[in-house]
C-alpha atoms as one frame of an Amber mdcrd trajectory, in Angstrom:
protein
  60.372 -23.943 -10.250  57.418 -21.806 -12.152  53.827 -24.004 -12.367  52.775
 -24.346 -15.782  49.437 -21.471 -16.448  46.350 -23.241 -16.172  44.334 -24.213
 -18.925  41.164 -23.431 -16.621  39.185 -20.275 -17.460  38.404 -18.439 -13.685
  34.888 -18.792 -12.334  32.963 -15.458 -12.895  30.030 -14.052 -11.229  26.773
 -14.712 -13.649  26.715 -10.527 -14.695  23.148  -8.838 -13.876  22.001  -9.521
 -17.305  22.361 -13.002 -17.340  20.138 -13.269 -13.900  17.295 -11.308 -15.594
  16.692 -12.759 -18.653  18.350 -15.403 -21.231  17.476 -14.126 -24.345  18.566
 -11.996 -26.521  19.529  -8.103 -25.983  16.830  -6.352 -27.090  13.942  -8.479
 -25.991  11.017  -7.238 -25.337   9.970  -7.580 -21.191   6.306  -7.779 -21.454
   4.048  -4.856 -20.646   4.441  -4.746 -16.775   7.539  -4.704 -16.278   8.643
  -2.544 -18.979   9.564   0.901 -18.138   8.299   3.707 -20.552   9.116   7.461
 -20.820   6.820   9.272 -18.059   3.273  10.846 -19.394   1.700  13.624 -17.565
  -0.587  11.986 -14.916  -4.070  13.256 -14.236  -2.787  16.147 -12.180  -0.155
  17.035 -14.292   3.195  14.999 -12.349   5.781  13.588 -14.406   9.164  12.559
 -13.954  11.694  14.615 -15.019  12.501  14.902 -18.732  14.234  11.476 -20.130
  13.445   9.957 -16.873  11.931   6.381 -16.864   8.570   5.633 -14.807   7.040
   2.763 -14.309   3.417   2.148 -13.604   2.516   1.585  -9.899  -0.140  -1.680
  -9.395  -3.101   0.229  -7.792  -3.795  -0.505  -3.928  -6.662  -2.959  -4.458
  -9.780  -3.531  -2.204 -12.334  -6.180  -1.470 -15.699  -5.501  -2.008 -16.405
  -4.364   2.231 -12.811  -1.640   1.833 -13.827   0.699  -0.699 -11.761   3.743
  -1.828 -13.770   7.220  -0.198 -12.924  10.455  -0.559 -13.157  13.771   1.141
 -16.492  14.532   0.164 -18.072  10.497   1.526 -16.030  11.281   4.711 -18.267
  13.112   6.599 -21.259  10.746   6.299 -19.618   7.130   5.845 -17.147   7.538
   8.633 -18.030  10.473  10.906 -22.160   9.975  11.115 -21.547   5.826  11.292
 -23.379   4.067  13.423 -20.956   1.246  13.304 -17.282   1.933  14.171 -15.258
   2.351  11.192 -11.710   2.034  10.818  -9.923   4.234   8.362  -7.063   2.762
   6.431  -4.866   5.990   4.819  -2.947   4.026   1.421  -0.713   5.556  -1.391
  -0.721   3.757  -4.837   3.235   4.015  -4.574   3.477   3.188  -0.887   5.049
  -0.761  -0.144   3.872  -1.267   3.049   0.212  -0.507   1.692   0.455  -2.708
  -0.512   1.486  -5.445   1.743  -1.331  -4.903   4.482  -3.693  -4.757   1.776
  -5.175  -8.509   1.614  -4.533  -7.965   6.003  -7.623  -5.285   5.911  -9.605
  -6.880   2.890  -9.556  -9.976   4.881 -10.653  -7.813   8.510 -13.500  -6.300
   5.570 -15.439  -9.604   5.833 -13.844 -11.085   9.087 -15.848  -8.206  11.317
 -18.842  -7.559   8.507 -21.693  -5.863  10.947 -19.250  -5.248  14.150 -16.923
  -2.658  11.739 -16.597  -0.357   8.638 -13.590  -0.475   7.019 -12.687   1.988
   3.958  -9.488   3.366   2.694  -8.323   7.278   1.906  -5.958   7.318  -1.238
  -3.323   9.831   0.244  -2.219  11.882  -2.892  -5.982  12.285  -3.462  -7.170
  13.862  -0.222  -4.772  16.453   1.106  -7.080  18.079   3.391  -7.589  14.937
   5.610  -4.178  13.709   5.292  -3.347  17.155   7.293  -6.510  17.570   9.439
  -5.954  13.934  10.618  -2.254  14.248  10.816  -1.296  11.783   8.374   2.307
  11.209   8.837   3.212   7.866   7.948   1.614   5.614   5.308  -0.105   2.742
   6.188  -1.817   4.872   8.840  -5.359   3.049  10.674  -7.486   5.348  13.012
 -10.528   3.871  13.934 -13.570   6.482  14.614 -16.590   5.903  16.704 -19.210
   8.081  16.762 -17.951  10.431  14.748 -14.716  10.788  17.384 -10.787   9.433
  17.240 -11.189   6.932  19.752  -7.899   7.111  21.787  -5.129   5.148  21.690
  -6.369   3.581  17.815  -3.577   5.029  15.730  -1.302   2.295  14.280   0.986
   3.312  11.858   2.799   0.490   9.745   2.139  -3.053   7.710   1.549  -5.867
  10.254   0.689  -9.496   9.767  -2.592 -11.004  10.371  -2.097 -12.010  13.888
  -0.922  -8.531  14.861  -3.962  -6.975  13.002  -6.331  -9.135  15.380  -4.440
  -8.206  18.550  -4.563  -4.675  17.602  -8.261  -4.332  16.839 -10.234  -7.054
  19.006  -8.954  -4.996  22.095 -10.789  -1.608  20.321 -13.533  -3.210  18.922
 -14.559  -4.765  22.536 -13.822  -1.762  24.399 -15.983   0.183  21.873 -19.224
  -1.603  20.634 -21.388  -2.594  23.755
């Protein structure tokens, strides 16, 4: 015996469009989420013609941790009286954005015992090559103008892991 066709419509998964927006097609997104045609940046870099690019959020830092460049590196890091933790980061690096609040917290927590600076990977290729930074973010501790052996760390970490990483280095490098 053949069954009568069901009057209920099959349940379908929502389309990707309904998950993002329930507004009418063509409605404008907030500026932060909108894609625009790539424009040449300060270095003349741009996406392929016709490709869309999204502006990236700058890796922000607190008052004590600041960005320095190649020219400031000798005075700020190599000639510093305090140990200096150098954080190599990039705007396009997701793990760099994840660890940024932890580094900002540490710059306040360890003020007077440790100086923390950030180096922009893209703007300082000579430093990246000189210190052989292969992954981002990379943390390197300097004391008396030298890299502290065993202080190099690549990748994001939690505040607890950051403390476990930093405390032994500070106790062995600060008398």
